[in-house]
N, C-alpha and C positions, 0 to 999 in steps of 0.2 A: 336632201337627193340629184342623185346621179344622171345628170339628161346622156341617152345613149347619144353617139352623134358617128356616124361612117366617116370613114376613113381619109376616103375620092373629100367628104365636107370638107372637113375639115384638114388635111393641107391644103384646101381651096381658097377657103378664110380662114388662117392658122393668125392672120394679127388679130383678124378679132378674135375668135376663142381663146387665145390669149389675155385681152382684154378683158372678157371674159372670168376669165381663170383670175385672174389681175383682184380682181374686184367679185374674189369667194364666191363663182359658182362655179360645181366642179361635172365631167364630165363622162363619158364613157366609152373607150373607142371600140371603134366593130368592122369589123373586116368581113364582108361575105353571112352577113347575118355572125357572125364573134364573138362572145367579148378579143380582144386581144390585147387594152390599154387603161388604164385610167388616169387621165388631166385631173392633178388635185393641186389647192392653191400649196405653194410654200407652206411650212409650219410654223406659225411666229404667238406661241403660248399668248405672249406681255398684249398680244393687238386683241388674239380669242377674249381673253380674259375680260379685256377693256370693253369690247360688243358686248360677251355675254352680263355687263354690268350697265350698262345703256342700256339690255334686253327689259333686267329690270326694274328701274330705273322708272322707263318706260310705266311698269307693272301696275309701279310698290304707291301706295300714298303713306311720309311718316307727314307723323301730326304730333298734336303736345297730349303730354298726357288728359287724361279727361279726369279728373278731379276735383271738391267744391278747392274754391279758393280760400275762404278761413279755415281749414284745416289744416292743424298744425302734423308737422310730420317731421317725426326723430330718428331716426339708426343706429341709437344704442339699442343692448344687448337688452335692456327691460322691454322694450317697444315693436321687436319683434312678433 
């Protein structure tokens, strides 16, 4: 989501906003109530993919396949 910021506020605190953009935030720059620009982080496809993996990893649970341990499993064509 893009957070609106007035251009005067942006100029007054530019280093703060640039730090926030560097950490992934995005802003709509407004002048007299009208959107005049978007301030977005630089595209980083590898970084974005890594962040997505971390998000999925935090929501997923990977466990062992549940099956009886005494059941023999064979992958030949006669047992498919």
